[in-house]
N, C-alpha and C positions, 0 to 999 in steps of 0.2 A: 430187336433184342428184347428178351423178356426181363422186366424189372419187377422184382418181388414186391417192393414197397408200393408200386402202382396197383398191383393186384390187391394188396391189403386195403388200400383206399377204396377200391371198387367194392370189395367185399363188405366193408363197413358202411358204405353209402346207402344201402337199402335198395339199390338198383339191381337188375339182373346182370349176371356176369357170364361171359363166354368162357367155357372151360378149356378150349383147345390149347392156348398158350401154356397154361399151367400144367396140363397133362403132358405136353411135349417137353416141358422143362424137367419134370420129374423123370420122364423116360430117358433123358439125356445122361442120367447117372448110372453107373455100373451097379451100385448097391442102393437099395431103398430100405430104410429101417423106420419102423413106427415105434416111438417110445411112448408106452402106455397101452395096456391091454384091456382097459375097461370100456365103458360105453362109447366115449368119444373115439378112442382108438379103433374099436371094433367097427363103428359106423364108417369112419374114414377108410379103413382097410377094405370094407366091402365095396365102397364106391370106386376106389382105385383099382381093385381087382376087376370090376365090371368094365373098366376102361382099358383093360389089357396090360396093366402095370404089374410087373413081377416084384413082390415084396420078399426081401431076403429073410428077415426075422422081425419079430416083435421084441422090444426090450421092456422089462418090468422087474421091479424088485421082488415081485411075487412069482418069479419064473417057476420055481419048484411047485407052487400051488396051481398056477394057471396051465402050464405046459404047452397048450395049443390054443390059438385064437384064429378064427377063420382058416383053419387047417394049416396054420403057419406056426413054426416052433417059437416058443417064448424063451428068451435068454436074459441073463442079467445085463444091465447097461454097460456100455463101453467095451463090449466084447467083439469088436471088429477093428482090424488094424489098417485097412485101406481107407484112411480118412479122407484123402483128397478126392476120391471118386465115390463118396458116400453122401447121400442126402438123408438127413434125419427129419422125420415128420413128428413134431413134438405134440403129443396128444394127452398131456396131463392137464386137466382142467382146473385143478384147485389153485386158486389165486394166491394162497398163503405160501405155498412152496414153489410155485412156478418160477419166480425170478431167480431163486437160488439154484434150481436145477438147470435153467438155461445158462446161467453163469458157469456151472460145472461143465457143460458141453464145451464151451469155449476154452476153459482151462485144460480140458483133455484133448484139444486139437480138432474138434469137430466144428468146422466153420460154416458148413452148408446146412442150414436149418430152416424148415418151414413150420410156422405156427399152425398146428392142426385145428385149433379152434377157429382161426381165421379162414383156413381152407374150407372148413365146414360151413362157415357163414357164406362164403362166396359160391361154393359149388353144390352144396347139399341142402342148405336151408330152403324150404319151399315157399318162404314168404318174401314179399318185397313191398314197396310203397303202394302198389296197386291192390294188394291183397289184404293188408293189415296183418295181424298176428293171431295165433291161437295158443293159449296158455298150455293146452294139453301137449302140444309139441314143444313149446319153448321151455316149459318147466317139468313136464311129466315124463319125458323120455330119458333124461340124464345125459343125452348126447351133447348138449350144449349147456353152458353156464349162463342162463338168461340174465342174472344180476350183473354180469360183466360183458354183456353183448352189445358191442357198438352198433351192429346191424339193427337189432331191435330198437335201440335208442333212436336211431335215425329214422326208422319206419314210423315211430309214434311222435317224432319231433314236430312241434308246431311250425307251420310255414308262414305264420304271420310276420310281418315286417318288425324288426327289432324285438322279436319275442325272446323270452327268457326260458331256457331249457337246461335241464341238468341230466346227466347220464343216469344217475341213481341217487337215492336217498335212503338212509337207514334211520328208523325211529327206535331209540333205546327206551324200553318200557320199565326196566328195573336194573338194580345192581345186586341182585341175589342170584345164586346159582346152586344147582344140585351137585355139581362136580367141583373138584379143586385141581384144575389142570396146571401143571408146573409151568407150561409155556403158553398160557392163555393170552391171545393177542388183544384182549380187552382188559387184561390185568385184574380179573375178578378177585384173585387171591390177595391182592394188595388192599382191598377195601376193608377198613376196620368195621367192627360190628355195628356201630352207630350209623354207618353209611350204606349198609346192606339193606336197601329198602326199595319199594315200588315207587315209580313216578305216579302221582295222583292222576286218576282218570280224567278229571276236569282239565288238568294242565295238558295232558296228551291230546285231548280233543281240541283244545284251543290251539295247540301247536299245529295240528293237522289242518284245521280251518285256515289259519293265517298263512301257513307255508304254501298250501295248494292254491289259495286265492292269489298269492303273489306270483306263482309260477304259471307260465303258459303251458308247459308240458314237462313231464318227468318220464324217463325210460322205465326204470324198475324201482320198486319199493321193497325194503327188507324190514321186518319187525324182529327185534332180538333183545337180549338182555346182556349179561346174565342169562337166566332161563326164562323165556317169555311166558311159559305155562305156569310159572310161579305167581304171575300176576292174576288176581282173581277176576279182573274185568277184561281179560284178553278178548273175549268175544265182542264186547262193546267197542273196544279199540278197533278191531278189524272191521266191524260193520261201519264205523265212522269213516275209516279209510275207503271202504268200498263205495261210499256215497260220493266220492270224488271221481270225476270222469277223465281228468287230464293226466293219466299215467297208464303205463302198459300192463305190468303184472306186479303182484305182491307175493312175497315169500315169507313164511314164518320159520325162522332158523331155530331149531331145537336139538338138544342132545337126546331127547326121548327118555331121559332117566328120572323124570319127575312125573307123578301120576296126573294124567289129563282127566279133567272132569267133563262130563257130558255137556254141561251148560257152557263150557268154554268153546265148544264146537258149533254152537248155534249160529246160524247165519253165515257159516264159512264155506258152504257148498256153492261156490261161485267160480265161473270159468276163468276169472283172472287170478285166482288164489291157489297157492301150493304150500303144503307143509313140508319143509325140508328137514329130514332127520339126518343129522351127522351120525356116522357109524363109528363108535368108539369101543366096539366089543373087546378089542385086545387090551383095553386099559381099565375097564370097569368091573365091578363085582358081579357075582352070579345073580344076586337079587336085583341089581341095576339092569342086567341083561334081561331078566324076566319082565321087569317093568317096561323096558324098551320094546320088547316083542308085543306086550299087551297094548301099549300105546299105538304102535303101528297098526295092529288089528282093529283097534277102536276107530281110528281115523279111516281105515279101509272100509269098515262096516258102515260108517257114516256117509260113504260115497264122496268123500272129500279128496281132491287131487293131492298126492303126496309122492315123495321120492325118498329113498334110503341111500345114503352116501356110500362110497367105496371105502373100505378099510384102508387107511393111509399108513404105509410102512415108514414114512418119514414125516417130520413136521418142522416148521421153522421156529427158531428161537427169536422172540421179538426184541426190539431195542430196549436198552435201559432208559430210565425216565429222567435222570438228573440233567441239569443244565451243563452244556459242554463249553459255554463261553465263546461260541462261534461269532465271527464278524458278520456284518450285514451281507457282505459279498458272498460268503460261504452259504448263508441261509437262502439267499436268492438262487444260488446254484443248486442247492438241495431241492428247493421247491420245483425248479424247472425240470429237474431230472426225476422227480417222484411220480409214480403211477397213481398215487392215491387221490388227492384233490384234483378236480371236483368230482371224481368218480365215487369216492367213499365218504362223502359228507354225512354227518350224523346230527340228528336232532335229539336232544335230551333235556328235559325239564326246562323248556323255554328258551334254549340256546341252540344255535347251529354251529357245529364244530367241523374242522376240515377233515378229520379221520378219527379212527378209534384211538390212535395215539394222542391226538390233541384232546379228545374227550377225557381220556384218563388223566393227563397232566392237570387239567382243570378240576375234574370231579374229585380227584384224590387230594386236592389242596396243595399240589407241588408248586404250581404257579398260576396266577390269574392275570393273563395278558388280554386286555380289552380288544386288541387288534385281532385276536385269534378266534373270536366268535361273533355271531350276529345275535343281538338280543331280540328274539322273536316276541317274547312276552310283552316287552315295552315298546313295540312298534305301533304307531298310531294309525296307519293306513296301509292298504296293500301296495299303493304306489311307493310309499316310503320304504316298505320292506323289500319290494322288488329292486329298488335302486341300491339298497344296502347289500342285498345278496349278489347283485351283478358286480358291484365294486369289490366285494369280499372274494369272489371267485377270481377276479382279475388282479388282486393285489400281488406284489412281487414275491412276498414270502409271508410265512406265519412265524411268530416268535418261537413256537414250539418246534419249528424246524431246527432250532439251535439246541434242542434236547435230543434229537433223533440221530441214531447212528445206523438206522436201517436194520434189516434182518441180520442175525448173527450166527448163521450156520444152521445145521439140522440136528434134530434129536433122533433117537432110534424109532419113535412111533408117536402118532398123534394122541393127544389127551392123556399123556402120561401123568399120573397123579403125583402131587408133591408140591414143594414150595421153592421158589427162587425170589430173592429180594431184588427186584428190578430198579429200585431207587438207588442202588449202588453199582459201581463197576463190577462186571462179571469176569471171573478168571476162567476163560474157556480154553 
């Protein structure tokens, strides 16, 4: 009997996976639908077609624009009635909206679902623990989301006894941004003028040294803000990161709407690095679009690995920030069910936070809970910091869990400009 969860575990493990059971499982359904017609969905579709699987349709909110993917018609989601005999292969890679869309599948009666990113890990990914990884594939193809890849994490994971490994880490270099996104998951709009600043280079370099000295291995690293290219010392920050050997890949997350300076690209032509341009064309001005195209060309001409994201027709509304007065039991349950820590931990200005939400609650001065961060700056040794991080990851809850209500539905498009006061309840 085929057990989907067992396949997922194998796919994540970093070992080779036999595809026969998965292919036979998919063939057992009368209808096969791939939701998501972009890079991941296209790659998964090609693979399944090569194995003799008949794909009924692609689903995508951009059906009118895409029309055909892999010679298969693209339709709007939820446009099939025979739900009992249908398998949905969910190929939307964006982590911000993924959870909400998967929930919508269940609400609409589609109970048979395969995660397309996990299928890619298990059947299509060319790497395993014997081969290592190649950033050109992991970051440069857009088929997989390397910063959320359990397989990559397990391939680079240290095998030392009692080693300390984390799936990913994000270094926040500033609280300044060139956009004013209404539903920013880092709450940049909420920062008052006096808090819109860069983290000093010296502090970032100290954080990098202390964090990586304490860790045995890290899967992926993200550098972001705000807008990271607003930091004048970005090149020095990246070169400092690249001096560390105990991580897999590093990605610079940018909107591409702020002018990149040539000196900021010095030393960035490294096989472990990728510049990830979010694509907000539907929400930005014509001048910002021109800057976006100019920046992409500059990075391309410099020979640096880069990707340009898919235009997202939907985006998630993040949680409000105020305290909900939850009991300890509720906060424990929330952390247990959350996909964020330790996958989305962030380092900012000398402190390790559980996620972008926890970073915002502290940085905006909404609350200062000592249990919710590790003080990297004031750690005296790597052994002390390692033990602090280990205990921090394992603690039953973070106090900011008592502020979080999770994602609150979807907006019409990503990066819609405007302002929402997330410090107060929202009337949605």
